[in-house]
N, C-alpha and C positions, 0 to 999 in steps of 0.2 A: 503494499498500500503505499509507504514511505517512498519506494522506488518509482510508483507510478505520478505522487506529486513530484516528485523531483524532474520528471521526464516534462510533466506538464509546465512547471516553471522555466525550464530549457527553453523550451517552444516557443512561450510567452516571451522570452528575452529575444529569442533570435528574431521572430517575427517583428518586434517593436523598433528593434534597434535599428532598421534603413527609414523606418518611419520618422524616427528622433530625429536623424540626421538629415532629413529633407528638407526642402524650402518652400513653404508657401509664396505665391507672389507678394501674400500682405506681410509676410516676415521680410521678405528682401526689401519693400518700400519702407518698412519699418525701423530694419538698419541701413539703408540707405540715409536717411535722417540722423539716425544717431551717429552714424559716422561723418555727417558733415557739418556737425553743431548741435545736434538735436531739434525734436521737433517745437521746443519749446521758442530758440530763435528765431526759427522760420517761421512762426507764425507770428512774428512780430515785426517784420518786414513789412512794411505800409509805399514803400515806393523806393526806386533806385535810379542812379545817374552813372550811367557808365562812358567811358573815354578808351579810345585805343585807336586803330588802323584796321581796314578794311582791305584786304587785296583781289582785285580781279588779274588773275594773270602777273606778269611782272609791275602793273600798275598799283599803288597803295593809295588810301586816301582817308586821312584823319575823321574819325567819327565821333559824336555822341549822341546816346540815347538815354532817354527818360523813358519810364515805366512807373503808373502807381498801381496800386492793389484792384480801384475800380473797371480795372484794363483798358484804361487811355494810354498812348505812347506817342511818342515820335522820336523820328530819328535823323539827325542832322550829321550830312557831308561835306568835308571841303573838299570843293570842286576847284581846283588850283587858285583858293581866296573867293571863291562862290559858296555861298551856300545852299545846297541843295537837299531836299528832305524827300527819299526815295518811298516812306511808308509813314501813316501816321494814322492813329483813333482816336475820336472827340469822344469816345463813348455810346456814340450810336450810330457813325459814316467813318468808313476808310478814307483817307484820301492821299493822294500825293504831288509832286512836283514834274510836270512834264520837261523832261529832257532839252528839247527843242525851243519852248517859249519860255521856260522857268515862270511858269504859271502855276498856281494849285489846281489842281483837280480831283472833283470827288471821283470815287469806285462806283461801279456799278452796284445795285440794290443787294444783286446776289451773293458779291463779293464781301459787303459790308455788312448781309446777315451771317454769313460762314465766319465771318472772324467774332462776331460778336456772340456766338453761341459758343465757340471753343478755344480760342488765341485771346480773346479777350480775358479768359477765366484761368487761362495758365500762369499768370505769375503772382508769386515769384516762382511758383514751382505746380506743371501738371499736375503730380501727385499728392499734392498738400490738398485734404480732405477733399479726395477725389471725386467719393461719393456724393458730396453737396453738390458737387458740379453735374450731375448726373452721367459722369465717367465710369467704368469698371475695367476691373485688370482680369487678366487670367497669366498663368505661367505656363507659356507655350515650351518648355525642354531647357536643353541646354546647350551649347555650341561654343565652338570656337572661331572668334572673328577678330579678325585686324590681328591677329595671333594671341589674343587673350582667351581662357576660357568664361565663359559668361552665360549669364541668366537670362533667358530671352522671356521678356515682359510684353505681352500685347495691349497697350491701353485703348480701348474703346470708349470713343467721343461721343457728343451728342452727332445728331445727324444732320448732315447739310445739304444744301440743294445746287444741284448739278443739272442745266438747262432745267431747272425750273419744280426738277423732281427732288425729293426727298431720296437719297441714299447715305449707307450706313458709311462710317469715317471710324479708321484706328490707326494711330502709330504703334510700333513695336521699337523696344528699346533692349537695348542689351547691359546690362547690368554686370561688372567685374567680378567674376565668382569669390573673389577673397577680400574686397575691397567695398562690395555693394555700391559701388556709385555707376551712373553711366556713363556708359563709353561711347555707345554708337546709338543713332535711334534712326527708325527708317519710315516712310509716307509716300505715299503715289500721289503725284500731282493730279488733280481734276479737274484743271481747266487750261486755256489757252493752247500752244501748238507743242507743247511739252507735257500734255493730257496723257495718262496713262504711264509717264516714266516714274521709276523710284528713284527719289532724292535718299542721301544718308547724311549724316552729319555727325563727323566724330567731336570726341570731349574729350581736351586733354588741359594738364596744367590745371589740376584742382589746387589753387590757391587761399589764404585765408584774406574774407572778406568780411570785415566786422565780425561778427560772431559765427559766422559760418563758413565752408570750404564751397568755392564755386568755382565751375572750370572758365578759366579766362583763356584758352583757346578755342575755336571752332573750325572744322573745316568741314566745305559742302560740297558734297562728291558726287555727280551724276554718272552714269555709264562708268564709272571707276575711277573717274578722272575728276580732279580737284577745281572746283569751278571757280571756290569763295575762299578766303580764310578771314576768320576774324578774329582779332588780336587785340586782346580787353588789357589795357595797362593799368586803370584804377577804376575803384566800385566805390560806391558812396551808398550806402542802403539810407532808409529812411531820411532821403535829401528834402529840404525844404524847397517845391519844385513851384512856380508860377504856374495854374491851370491854364491860364491864356497862350500857353505853348501849346495846345494841343487842337487850337480851334486853326481853322481852314480860313487863312487869307481869302479877304475878297479878292475878284479879279483887280487889276489897276485901270481904270476906266482908258480907253482908246482915244486918238485924238479926234476923231468924229464923232466919238462919243459927247466929248466936251462942247463943240460946236453946237 
């Protein structure tokens, strides 16, 4: 009888061991926040000002980006002394500058809608309180990517509009299996000439910024080639930001309009 009980205990331990060593998607995310400063530190972030350089091939341009917790954002790029805004969101609508005219232009309603239901909720991190944003997560396995063993976590976000129709939308993240930080994310382009293609963003140089550790280098890849590198030199969290910078400027009146 004692031998039988001992066998039952042994089998129970054997069965339990792989489960206890396994990771769930929720545990991976919890480890991520813990290893980068703690969930409380992340939740205290209300705004961010980041400066650095954006490289497109051999060309490099200084940039400054402002983001606040309610989703508003604006990016300024210095194009040889000229201030250019490639992307901004005022809380309701997305806008940007026309490269030819240097005038501010509103994005179409579908683009603004898709930004509002997802991207606007992602600061300071898409996984922070993800369920309250309408997101869900799932562990898709373990893979080696960029030479590193990683957990593959799928973040299913809110449905987006594609040509007027609702479609599912998700982003796949690869978390370093040792340090539990994202090293790569993948998502499909849903509009424009590159629709259907997959972009990869590689995250590196996790350095201290305020009370957390944040990636200071991001390489954007398409078709296996790096098309953009964003190198951040300084990050200021909870910066005092003037809300007027997110508002789209009115178009300058033309000579004909003045007459």
